[in-house]
N, C-alpha and C positions, 0 to 999 in steps of 0.2 A: 237689482237692474241697473244697468248703465243709463246715466242722464246727461243730455246734451243741452245746452243752451242757445238758442238763435236769436239774436237781436238783428233786425232789419234796420238799415241806416240810409238816410239820405240828407246830407249837409248837418249831419248831427255833431259835428265835432265838440262844440261846448258841452252838450248834453253827455256825450261819451265821457268827457273828462270828469265830470260831476258823478255819473251814476255809475261807470262800468268797475271803478275798483268796489262798490258796494255789491255790484252783482257777483264778482270774482269770489269776494269775501263770502258770502252767503251761500254760495254754490260751489264750495271748496270740493275739488275731486270730480268736478263736472268738466266736460269738454264745451270750451265756450266759443262760440262763432258769430262773428259780425259780416252781415252780409251787405255791400256797399252797393248802392243802386247808382252808380254813375256819379257819385256827389261831385258839385264845383268846389268844395272847400277843400282842406287839407286833413279829412278824416282818415285816408287811407294811411298817408304819412305818419300822422299822428299814432295810429293804433301801432304801425310797425315800429315805429321808434319807442313807444312808452308801454306796449303791452305785447311782447313778443310770444307769450305763452297764447294769446288768443289767435284763433284761426281767421284768416280775413280772406273773404270770398267777394270777387270784385265783377260786376257787370260791366259789360263792355259799352252798354248804353242804358239809358234810364227807361226801366221797364213798367214800373210801378210795384204797389204794396204786394198783391198776391204772386206775382212773378217771382218777387224777390225772397219771400217768406218760402215758397215752393222750392226754390233753388238751395235754400239753408237746408230745409228738412230732407232732401235728397243725397246731401253730402254729408248730414251729421250721422254720427255713429251709435248714439244712444238709442235704446229700446223707447224711452219716454223723452220728451222733446219739450223744454219749458221754453215757451215763445213769450218775448218781452219788446215793448217798443224803448226806444232809446229813452224817452222822458219818465220811464218808471225803472223803479227800484225796490227790491224786497226787503221787509222787515225780518229782525232775526226769528229763526224759528219756523218761518214760513213753510220749509219744505215737508217736515215731520208729519202734519197731518194728511198730506196728500197721496204718500206711497201705497197706504193701505188699501185704497180703492183700487188699486191697478192688479189686485190679487183676484180681483173678476177679470176674466179675458175678454167680457163684452164692453167693459168700461173705455170708451174712447177719449174722454178727456174731462178735466176739472177745472172750472172758472176760479179765478183768486179774487178776493175783497180787495178793492182798489180805494184807498184812501184819497180821493181826489182833492187836491189843492187848488181851488179855484177863487173867483172873487168873492164869492158869498161866504167863503170859508171852507172847511174840511166836510165834503159830501161823500159817503159811502157808496160806491157803485160796484158793477161786475156780475149782479144778478139781473137777468132780464126775463120780463113776461112781455105777454102779448096774446093778441086775438085778431082773426080776420073779420075786419068791421068796416062797412060801407066801400067794400071792392079792394080794400088794401091790409096789408098786415101791419096792424097798429102795435108799436111796442113800448114800453116804457122800463124804468128800473124798478126791480121789487126791494122788498125787504131784506135786510142784509143778514137776517139771523135765521135765514131757511136755506135749505140745500136743493130744492128743485131750480131749475132755471130753463129757459127757451133756448138759449145758446150761451157759448164759450167767446168772451172777448178775445180777438187775436191780439190785443195789447197785453194781456195778461192771463196766460192760460198755458197748462200742460197737457201733452198729448200723447196717445201711443202710436208710435211712427208707423207699424205694420198696418193699423187701421187708416191712417192718414192718407197713406200711400194706396191703399184699397180703395178709399173712397175718390181718389185722383187730386187731393189736395184741395186747396183753394181754386175755385175757378177764376182763371186769369181774364175772363171776361169784365169781371169787375173792376179791372185796373182802371185807374190809378190807385184808387180807394173807395172804401163805404159797402156795407152790405154783405161783403165776400164771408166775415165770420158768421154771420147769421145763417147764410146758405148753406155753409160747410155743416153746422151744427143741424139744421134740419135735416140736411141729407143723412147725417149719420143717425139721429132718432128713427128716420124712416126706414132705415135698413135695419132696425132693431137694436142698435149699441146704445150705450147710456152715457150721460152727460150729467155732470153734478157741479153744484157751486160749494165751496168751502170757505166759510166764513171765518175761520181761524188762520187762514193762508193769507196773510196781509202784503200788500205792496202799497207804496206811493206812488202816485200818478200826479205829477205836477203839471197842472194845464197852462202852459204857457204859449207863446206863438211860436208854433214850430215849423217844419219843412212845408207841410200842406198849406199852410196860411201865407208864408214866405213866397210860395210860389204861384198860389192861385188868388184870385178876388173871391170875396165871399159870395157873389152871384154865381162865378163858374163853379163853386164848391157846392152849391145848392143845385145847380144845374146837372152834375155828376151823381149827386146823391138821389135826384128825382128819377135820373136814367136808370141806375141802378135799381132803386125800388119797383119800377115799372117792370124790369126785366127780371127781378126776383119773384113776383107775382106772376108773370107768364110761364116762367120756368117750373115754379114749384106750385102753383095751385091752377094747374092746367087740366083739371077735369072740367068737363062742359058746364056743370052746375057753379063753380067757383069763377070760371072765366065770364060767364053771364052775368054775375053780380059785379064782376070787376067793371066790366063795359057799361053796365047800365047805371052804375053810379059814376062814371066819369063826366057826364054833363055837370051833375051837382059839382065836382071837384073843379072842372074847368072855370065854371061861375065864380067860385070862391077864389079861386086864384086871380082871375080878372079884378074881383072887388078889392083885393089887396095888392094888387099890381106885381103879382108874384109871375113875370115872365118866364123866369127859370123854368117853373113847372112845365110850360108848354115846350120850350126847348128840350127838357129832359126828355119829354114824351115822344118827340121825335127822333131824338137821339137813341132812344130805346129800341129804334126798329133797325139801327143801322150798324148792330154788331156784326164784325167780320167773321 
């Protein structure tokens, strides 16, 4: 199977300089695409000068994560597409455990084990679990030695392109970021496709202050996350019983937000009704 690598980029020149050589080395023979979301830095010039073998796609305006990734998937030539953030690089041998999954045509994608380097040390991430609780989908990281998962992280996952396109890709209403990957995995499973987590396929995720935190205040980031969380529920838990539970629990959540002075929760709630 032909494999493409898609890397969405926004003002990630320094991360590309550090991580892209590793990506190219560990995905030798694969098409590598960087999709630039109208960066303000010199990412595009840097790529054209130092990585002529990489295909660079350029958005005319800043559109957000989902739109950037979808653009890359549309243009990629591979049957399988490895999606990596600019702050992620693969470890040697990560690809081999992944390919056998796709012998099953119903497999949509596989999540990779992320060695997330954070202030607290290295934390293993990539496998997600969750349940519908108190009117919301509550989710958390699962143990990294099992293969079932609720979703595939869009920061480190490999997907079957034809199913991605059949599902419509990432929902661009989630732009600029957050909840789009949970939504896509949820829709895939609802359609009967399979997703897995592969703990033997490892990448390093360096948790540093990136494009999101450089562009948005912490309060604005929370507001967007809450907005998308509300949208996700109304979109995917839209049966009468689940919606009723969601709205019946809202007064409780509003009161909790008041007590912790979390005004972003209210702004996100109101914003969720204003999708175009």
